[in-house]
Phi, psi and omega in degrees: 000141180294146175292138182249124176270082183297134185071008182059023182297128179082357180274126179266121186252344182194176171254150178210148174257003192279313179206157179225130181243124175243099185290331181286323182263352180069046182239144174223123174253134173247113181057029179096347183261135171303136185301328181289340176272323186277308192300316184286348189243328184281154166280160178295326177300319179296320180292319176301314180300318179301316182288319184282326186246352176085009178201162175285147182277157166279180187296321180292323179290321177297317180295322179295320178292322175305313181294321181292319175299314181299324182289342186246018183281336184292145181267147174299154181304316180299322179295318180296321178294320178299318180295325176297315180293319180299319179295320178298328180270003179070031182297142176290152183305318181290328176292317178295322177297314180300314180293319181294318180300324181298336180275352188288350171301334181291343179268000183273114182288337183224070185299338181274353182276112181252019176295159180299318180299319179293323180292321177296320178300321177295319179301316179300313181296321180293314178298317180300317187275339174305311182297319179296319179301310182299314182294318181296316179297318182300318179289322179299316183287351174252022176058037176240147176287141175302146179267124179299143180294157177249127183288339184277349182264147173295170187301312183289318177298320180293324177301313178296321178297317180292331177288317191250344182077010179228144178292127185284157177291146181306322181295324179290318178300315182297320180297312182289326178295321176299320177297311180304315181294325183290322187255007185299329178205150182202067175063205185266063178286176188300314182289322178294318178298319177302313180299318182290324176300314180295316179296329182293342177276001186068028169287185184264165183295324179299314179300320180297318181283332172298315178298320179297318178299318179300320179291320182293332182299331183297136184295342177285349183242295188247004189257014186272335186301319180300307178300329178298318178285325178303323180296320178296314179297320181298315181293322176300316182294321178297319179295321180295322180288319186275335185080003179275159179300150181302319182297325179292316179293323178297315179300314181297315183292319180297318179295325177296316181296314181296316180297328179274003179076016181279171179258139175263099183296135181098002181223136182087148181207143182295330184261310186281126176260357174232186181300132180299122181299333178292329175296322177298314182295313183286330174296316178295321178295322179294322177302312181296320181291313184285343172288345180265248188262354185282178186281095183295327179296319178297317180300314180296320178294322179297322178296321177297314180297316179301311181300320181291316178302312182296320179298313182292318180297318179294331177284313186277334182232062182298138179084358183277345177056051178266118182234173179295135177249183188296331186296326183298310181278339170301311181301315182295316182292314182294324173297319181296329178274001172099016181269140173288151182301331179294343179268353187298308182291318175300325177292320173305315180296321179298326177282312185292342177305329176297314178291317178304312183296323179294321177293322177297319176300317177298317183293323176299321179290324180293321173056046175226130180293131175276114186218080179289166178259170176221162178256123181282128180239011178276186180273165170254117189242165175234136183292139174224139177302155185309310183298337183268354183287143174245128181300132181253000000 
Protein backbone atom coordinates (compact mmCIF):
# COMPACT_ATOMS: atom_id res chain seq x y z
CA UNK A 1 0.00 0.00 0.00
CA UNK A 2 1.22 3.48 -0.83
CA UNK A 3 2.42 5.69 2.00
CA UNK A 4 -0.20 8.29 2.91
CA UNK A 5 0.83 11.78 4.00
CA UNK A 6 -2.20 12.41 6.19
CA UNK A 7 -2.89 16.10 6.43
CA UNK A 8 -0.29 16.47 3.64
CA UNK A 9 2.31 16.90 6.38
CA UNK A 10 5.78 17.25 4.90
CA UNK A 11 4.48 17.38 1.32
CA UNK A 12 5.95 20.26 -0.70
CA UNK A 13 3.39 21.52 -3.20
CA UNK A 14 4.93 24.69 -4.62
CA UNK A 15 7.61 27.36 -4.39
CA UNK A 16 6.93 30.76 -2.83
CA UNK A 17 8.82 33.96 -2.11
CA UNK A 18 6.21 35.15 0.39
CA UNK A 19 7.17 33.49 3.66
CA UNK A 20 9.41 30.78 5.06
CA UNK A 21 8.76 28.81 8.25
CA UNK A 22 11.50 26.83 9.97
CA UNK A 23 9.84 24.95 12.82
CA UNK A 24 13.02 23.37 14.13
CA UNK A 25 14.92 26.65 14.44
CA UNK A 26 11.91 28.81 15.33
CA UNK A 27 12.31 31.17 12.36
CA UNK A 28 9.78 33.00 10.22
CA UNK A 29 10.68 35.11 7.19
CA UNK A 30 8.12 37.46 5.62
CA UNK A 31 9.17 38.45 2.12
CA UNK A 32 12.75 37.60 3.09
CA UNK A 33 12.80 39.61 6.34
CA UNK A 34 12.91 37.99 9.80
CA UNK A 35 9.55 38.66 11.37
CA UNK A 36 11.19 40.17 14.45
CA UNK A 37 12.87 42.82 12.25
CA UNK A 38 9.92 43.59 9.99
CA UNK A 39 6.78 43.41 12.12
CA UNK A 40 7.56 45.94 14.89
CA UNK A 41 8.76 48.63 12.50
CA UNK A 42 6.92 48.44 9.15
CA UNK A 43 3.52 49.85 8.36
CA UNK A 44 0.97 47.34 7.13
CA UNK A 45 0.97 49.13 3.79
CA UNK A 46 4.70 48.47 3.46
CA UNK A 47 4.22 44.77 4.21
CA UNK A 48 1.39 44.51 1.70
CA UNK A 49 3.57 46.14 -0.95
CA UNK A 50 6.38 43.71 -0.10
CA UNK A 51 4.09 40.71 -0.59
CA UNK A 52 2.40 41.96 -3.75
CA UNK A 53 5.42 43.45 -5.51
CA UNK A 54 8.37 41.57 -4.01
CA UNK A 55 10.14 44.54 -2.43
CA UNK A 56 9.58 47.30 0.09
CA UNK A 57 8.15 50.52 -1.35
CA UNK A 58 9.77 53.91 -1.39
CA UNK A 59 7.84 56.74 0.24
CA UNK A 60 5.91 57.73 -2.90
CA UNK A 61 4.91 54.10 -3.54
CA UNK A 62 3.81 53.64 0.07
CA UNK A 63 1.72 56.82 -0.12
CA UNK A 64 0.17 55.67 -3.41
CA UNK A 65 -0.84 52.33 -1.88
CA UNK A 66 -2.28 54.18 1.13
CA UNK A 67 -4.46 56.20 -1.24
CA UNK A 68 -5.53 53.16 -3.23
CA UNK A 69 -6.54 51.25 -0.11
CA UNK A 70 -8.47 54.26 1.17
CA UNK A 71 -10.26 54.62 -2.17
CA UNK A 72 -11.54 51.03 -2.06
CA UNK A 73 -12.77 50.75 1.53
CA UNK A 74 -16.46 51.37 0.83
CA UNK A 75 -18.74 48.31 0.65
CA UNK A 76 -21.21 47.61 -2.19
CA UNK A 77 -24.85 48.38 -1.40
CA UNK A 78 -25.75 44.68 -1.52
CA UNK A 79 -23.03 43.91 1.01
CA UNK A 80 -24.30 46.58 3.40
CA UNK A 81 -27.83 45.17 3.14
CA UNK A 82 -26.54 41.65 3.79
CA UNK A 83 -24.73 42.80 6.94
CA UNK A 84 -27.96 44.37 8.23
CA UNK A 85 -29.81 41.09 7.71
CA UNK A 86 -26.98 39.05 9.20
CA UNK A 87 -27.01 41.20 12.32
CA UNK A 88 -30.79 40.79 12.66
CA UNK A 89 -30.32 37.02 12.54
CA UNK A 90 -27.49 37.12 15.09
CA UNK A 91 -24.89 35.86 12.65
CA UNK A 92 -21.42 35.19 14.03
CA UNK A 93 -18.66 37.56 12.82
CA UNK A 94 -16.85 34.92 10.73
CA UNK A 95 -20.09 33.85 9.06
CA UNK A 96 -20.91 37.46 8.22
CA UNK A 97 -17.38 37.96 6.90
CA UNK A 98 -17.66 34.90 4.66
CA UNK A 99 -21.01 36.01 3.28
CA UNK A 100 -19.87 39.60 2.91
CA UNK A 101 -16.67 38.74 1.07
CA UNK A 102 -18.72 36.77 -1.46
CA UNK A 103 -20.54 39.98 -2.44
CA UNK A 104 -17.34 41.91 -3.16
CA UNK A 105 -17.38 40.78 -6.79
CA UNK A 106 -20.01 43.51 -7.15
CA UNK A 107 -17.30 46.12 -6.51
CA UNK A 108 -15.15 44.82 -9.39
CA UNK A 109 -15.41 47.21 -12.37
CA UNK A 110 -13.82 44.72 -14.81
CA UNK A 111 -14.54 41.17 -13.59
CA UNK A 112 -13.40 39.66 -16.89
CA UNK A 113 -9.95 41.27 -16.81
CA UNK A 114 -7.44 38.66 -15.63
CA UNK A 115 -4.29 40.68 -16.27
CA UNK A 116 -1.76 40.87 -13.46
CA UNK A 117 -2.47 44.57 -12.92
CA UNK A 118 -6.20 43.86 -12.58
CA UNK A 119 -5.54 41.04 -10.13
CA UNK A 120 -3.35 43.26 -7.96
CA UNK A 121 -6.09 45.89 -8.01
CA UNK A 122 -8.53 43.22 -6.78
CA UNK A 123 -6.12 42.26 -4.01
CA UNK A 124 -6.00 45.88 -2.84
CA UNK A 125 -9.78 46.14 -2.85
CA UNK A 126 -10.29 42.89 -0.98
CA UNK A 127 -7.81 43.76 1.77
CA UNK A 128 -9.32 47.25 2.06
CA UNK A 129 -12.87 45.92 2.37
CA UNK A 130 -12.12 43.01 4.71
CA UNK A 131 -11.49 45.51 7.49
CA UNK A 132 -14.63 47.48 6.64
CA UNK A 133 -16.70 44.29 6.65
CA UNK A 134 -15.52 43.20 10.08
CA UNK A 135 -16.02 46.64 11.62
CA UNK A 136 -19.45 47.19 10.02
CA UNK A 137 -20.79 43.82 11.20
CA UNK A 138 -19.44 44.39 14.70
CA UNK A 139 -21.24 47.69 15.02
CA UNK A 140 -24.44 46.30 13.50
CA UNK A 141 -24.69 43.46 16.03
CA UNK A 142 -24.29 46.06 18.78
CA UNK A 143 -27.10 48.20 17.34
CA UNK A 144 -24.71 50.89 16.15
CA UNK A 145 -24.44 52.44 12.72
CA UNK A 146 -21.24 51.59 10.83
CA UNK A 147 -18.59 54.30 10.90
CA UNK A 148 -17.53 55.50 7.42
CA UNK A 149 -13.81 54.97 6.74
CA UNK A 150 -11.37 57.87 6.86
CA UNK A 151 -9.01 58.34 3.94
CA UNK A 152 -6.39 60.14 6.05
CA UNK A 153 -5.80 57.18 8.37
CA UNK A 154 -3.57 54.21 7.67
CA UNK A 155 -5.17 50.81 7.18
CA UNK A 156 -4.82 49.59 10.77
CA UNK A 157 -5.68 52.92 12.36
CA UNK A 158 -8.75 53.17 10.16
CA UNK A 159 -9.84 49.67 11.18
CA UNK A 160 -9.78 50.68 14.84
CA UNK A 161 -11.54 53.94 14.01
CA UNK A 162 -14.34 52.10 12.18
CA UNK A 163 -14.78 49.76 15.15
CA UNK A 164 -14.91 52.40 17.87
CA UNK A 165 -15.74 55.70 16.16
CA UNK A 166 -12.71 57.35 17.76
CA UNK A 167 -9.23 57.94 16.41
CA UNK A 168 -6.95 55.45 18.21
CA UNK A 169 -3.85 56.36 20.18
CA UNK A 170 -0.55 55.88 18.31
CA UNK A 171 0.64 53.23 20.79
CA UNK A 172 -2.49 51.17 20.19
CA UNK A 173 -2.12 51.49 16.42
CA UNK A 174 1.51 50.40 16.61
CA UNK A 175 0.59 47.36 18.69
CA UNK A 176 -2.14 46.23 16.30
CA UNK A 177 -0.01 47.04 13.24
CA UNK A 178 2.72 44.80 14.66
CA UNK A 179 0.11 42.07 15.00
CA UNK A 180 -1.13 42.52 11.41
CA UNK A 181 2.44 42.36 10.12
CA UNK A 182 3.23 39.28 12.21
CA UNK A 183 0.29 37.16 11.05
CA UNK A 184 -0.06 38.40 7.46
CA UNK A 185 1.43 35.19 6.08
CA UNK A 186 2.70 31.90 7.46
CA UNK A 187 3.69 29.34 4.87
CA UNK A 188 1.27 26.79 3.43
CA UNK A 189 -1.26 26.77 6.26
CA UNK A 190 -4.77 25.39 5.84
CA UNK A 191 -6.51 28.59 4.73
CA UNK A 192 -3.69 29.63 2.40
CA UNK A 193 -3.64 26.17 0.83
CA UNK A 194 -7.42 26.39 0.38
CA UNK A 195 -7.07 29.72 -1.41
CA UNK A 196 -4.34 28.34 -3.69
CA UNK A 197 -6.35 25.21 -4.55
CA UNK A 198 -9.28 27.39 -5.63
CA UNK A 199 -7.01 29.73 -7.58
CA UNK A 200 -5.36 26.75 -9.30
CA UNK A 201 -8.69 25.99 -11.01
CA UNK A 202 -8.52 29.47 -12.60
CA UNK A 203 -11.42 30.60 -10.44
CA UNK A 204 -11.50 34.22 -9.28
CA UNK A 205 -9.73 35.85 -6.34
CA UNK A 206 -12.95 36.55 -4.45
CA UNK A 207 -13.87 32.85 -4.52
CA UNK A 208 -10.38 31.95 -3.33
CA UNK A 209 -10.60 34.28 -0.33
CA UNK A 210 -14.12 33.14 0.53
CA UNK A 211 -12.72 29.61 0.76
CA UNK A 212 -9.83 30.83 2.88
CA UNK A 213 -12.24 32.48 5.33
CA UNK A 214 -14.18 29.23 5.58
CA UNK A 215 -11.00 27.33 6.42
CA UNK A 216 -9.89 29.92 8.96
CA UNK A 217 -13.21 29.72 10.79
CA UNK A 218 -12.38 26.22 12.03
CA UNK A 219 -11.09 26.18 15.63
CA UNK A 220 -8.15 23.97 14.62
CA UNK A 221 -6.82 26.88 12.55
CA UNK A 222 -7.98 30.35 13.50
CA UNK A 223 -10.14 29.95 16.57
CA UNK A 224 -7.64 29.49 19.41
CA UNK A 225 -6.77 33.03 20.59
CA UNK A 226 -10.01 33.60 22.47
CA UNK A 227 -9.80 30.38 24.54
CA UNK A 228 -6.14 31.12 25.33
CA UNK A 229 -7.16 34.32 27.07
CA UNK A 230 -10.24 32.71 28.62
CA UNK A 231 -7.94 30.31 30.47
CA UNK A 232 -6.04 33.22 32.03
CA UNK A 233 -9.30 34.85 33.14
CA UNK A 234 -10.59 31.53 34.51
CA UNK A 235 -7.46 30.98 36.59
CA UNK A 236 -7.59 34.57 37.89
CA UNK A 237 -11.19 34.04 38.99
CA UNK A 238 -10.36 30.75 40.70
CA UNK A 239 -7.53 32.44 42.59
CA UNK A 240 -9.83 35.30 43.63
CA UNK A 241 -12.45 32.85 44.96
CA UNK A 242 -10.03 30.54 46.76
CA UNK A 243 -7.62 33.17 48.06
CA UNK A 244 -4.73 30.99 46.94
CA UNK A 245 -1.80 32.37 44.90
CA UNK A 246 -2.31 32.59 41.15
CA UNK A 247 0.59 30.23 40.48
CA UNK A 248 -1.00 27.58 42.70
CA UNK A 249 -4.36 27.82 40.94
CA UNK A 250 -2.63 27.80 37.54
CA UNK A 251 -0.71 24.65 38.43
CA UNK A 252 -3.87 22.93 39.63
CA UNK A 253 -5.93 23.91 36.57
CA UNK A 254 -3.28 22.90 34.06
CA UNK A 255 -2.94 19.47 35.67
CA UNK A 256 -6.73 19.06 35.54
CA UNK A 257 -6.79 19.89 31.82
CA UNK A 258 -3.94 17.52 31.00
CA UNK A 259 -5.43 14.70 33.11
CA UNK A 260 -8.76 15.14 31.32
CA UNK A 261 -7.15 14.95 27.90
CA UNK A 262 -7.99 18.58 27.13
CA UNK A 263 -6.03 21.02 24.98
CA UNK A 264 -4.14 23.98 26.40
CA UNK A 265 -4.87 26.73 23.91
CA UNK A 266 -1.86 28.94 23.23
CA UNK A 267 0.67 26.15 23.70
CA UNK A 268 2.13 23.71 21.20
CA UNK A 269 2.23 23.99 17.43
CA UNK A 270 2.16 21.50 14.58
CA UNK A 271 5.14 23.17 12.88
CA UNK A 272 7.20 24.84 15.60
CA UNK A 273 9.19 22.51 17.83
CA UNK A 274 10.64 25.47 19.74
CA UNK A 275 9.08 28.73 20.87
CA UNK A 276 6.97 30.30 18.11
CA UNK A 277 8.88 33.37 16.83
CA UNK A 278 5.58 35.20 16.45
CA UNK A 279 5.05 34.78 20.19
CA UNK A 280 8.35 36.58 20.75
CA UNK A 281 7.32 39.48 18.52
CA UNK A 282 3.85 39.83 20.00
CA UNK A 283 5.17 39.36 23.52
CA UNK A 284 7.54 42.30 23.01
CA UNK A 285 4.68 44.34 21.51
CA UNK A 286 2.53 43.50 24.52
CA UNK A 287 5.28 44.71 26.89
CA UNK A 288 5.33 48.08 25.11
CA UNK A 289 1.54 48.29 25.06
CA UNK A 290 0.97 47.27 28.68
CA UNK A 291 3.66 49.66 29.85
CA UNK A 292 1.31 52.38 28.60
CA UNK A 293 -2.42 52.48 29.19
CA UNK A 294 -3.32 48.78 29.04
CA UNK A 295 -4.02 46.47 31.98
CA UNK A 296 -0.55 45.81 33.39
CA UNK A 297 -1.93 43.46 36.06
CA UNK A 298 -3.43 41.21 33.38
CA UNK A 299 -0.12 41.11 31.54
CA UNK A 300 1.76 40.12 34.69
CA UNK A 301 -0.80 37.46 35.54
CA UNK A 302 -0.58 36.08 32.00
CA UNK A 303 3.19 35.70 32.42
CA UNK A 304 2.62 33.71 35.61
CA UNK A 305 0.13 31.45 33.83
CA UNK A 306 2.50 30.99 30.88
CA UNK A 307 5.44 30.04 33.10
CA UNK A 308 3.29 27.63 35.08
CA UNK A 309 1.84 25.95 31.99
CA UNK A 310 5.31 25.40 30.52
CA UNK A 311 6.65 24.06 33.82
CA UNK A 312 3.80 21.57 34.19
CA UNK A 313 3.91 20.48 30.54
CA UNK A 314 7.65 19.88 30.68
CA UNK A 315 7.10 17.79 33.81
CA UNK A 316 4.11 15.78 32.59
CA UNK A 317 5.10 15.47 28.93
CA UNK A 318 8.91 15.24 28.90
CA UNK A 319 10.42 15.32 25.44
CA UNK A 320 7.25 16.67 23.80
CA UNK A 321 8.79 20.13 23.09
CA UNK A 322 5.56 22.02 23.79
CA UNK A 323 6.19 25.77 23.87
CA UNK A 324 4.16 28.98 23.78
CA UNK A 325 2.62 29.66 20.38
CA UNK A 326 1.30 32.78 18.70
CA UNK A 327 -2.25 32.45 20.06
CA UNK A 328 -1.26 33.12 23.67
CA UNK A 329 0.22 36.55 23.00
CA UNK A 330 -2.29 37.27 20.25
CA UNK A 331 -5.03 37.04 22.85
CA UNK A 332 -3.16 39.25 25.28
CA UNK A 333 -2.29 41.88 22.68
CA UNK A 334 -5.71 42.05 21.04
CA UNK A 335 -7.36 42.34 24.45
CA UNK A 336 -4.90 45.12 25.28
CA UNK A 337 -5.87 47.14 22.21
CA UNK A 338 -9.51 46.85 23.27
CA UNK A 339 -10.89 44.08 21.05
CA UNK A 340 -13.54 41.66 22.24
CA UNK A 341 -12.59 37.98 21.98
CA UNK A 342 -15.30 37.51 19.32
CA UNK A 343 -13.26 39.88 17.11
CA UNK A 344 -9.99 37.97 17.40
CA UNK A 345 -10.46 35.57 14.47
CA UNK A 346 -12.09 38.14 12.14
CA UNK A 347 -9.21 40.51 12.89
CA UNK A 348 -6.79 37.71 12.06
CA UNK A 349 -8.63 37.33 8.74
CA UNK A 350 -8.39 41.06 8.03
CA UNK A 351 -4.61 40.78 8.38
CA UNK A 352 -4.17 37.41 6.66
CA UNK A 353 -6.15 38.64 3.63
CA UNK A 354 -2.89 40.30 2.56
CA UNK A 355 -1.08 36.97 2.52
CA UNK A 356 -3.98 35.09 0.96
CA UNK A 357 -4.23 37.55 -1.92
CA UNK A 358 -0.46 37.41 -2.50
CA UNK A 359 -0.59 33.60 -2.65
CA UNK A 360 -3.46 33.76 -5.12
CA UNK A 361 -1.36 36.07 -7.31
CA UNK A 362 1.49 33.54 -7.15
CA UNK A 363 -0.84 30.67 -7.98
CA UNK A 364 -2.24 32.49 -11.00
CA UNK A 365 1.31 32.88 -12.27
CA UNK A 366 2.10 29.19 -11.64
CA UNK A 367 -1.00 28.18 -13.62
CA UNK A 368 -1.05 24.51 -12.57
CA UNK A 369 -4.06 22.70 -11.15
CA UNK A 370 -3.53 21.32 -7.65
CA UNK A 371 -4.76 17.75 -7.90
CA UNK A 372 -3.48 15.33 -5.23
CA UNK A 373 -4.18 11.60 -5.36
CA UNK A 374 -5.87 9.33 -2.84
CA UNK A 375 -5.73 5.63 -1.97
CA UNK A 376 -9.01 3.73 -2.45
CA UNK A 377 -9.88 1.51 0.53
CA UNK A 378 -13.44 0.58 -0.44
CA UNK A 379 -14.76 -2.64 -1.97
CA UNK A 380 -14.85 -3.70 -5.63
CA UNK A 381 -18.47 -4.50 -6.47
CA UNK A 382 -20.52 -5.76 -9.46
CA UNK A 383 -23.92 -4.35 -10.38
CA UNK A 384 -26.97 -6.56 -9.89
CA UNK A 385 -30.59 -5.69 -10.66
CA UNK A 386 -32.75 -4.95 -7.65
CA UNK A 387 -34.68 -8.27 -7.47
CA UNK A 388 -31.41 -10.23 -7.53
CA UNK A 389 -29.64 -8.32 -4.78
CA UNK A 390 -28.92 -9.99 -1.49
CA UNK A 391 -28.55 -7.77 1.53
CA UNK A 392 -24.96 -7.82 2.71
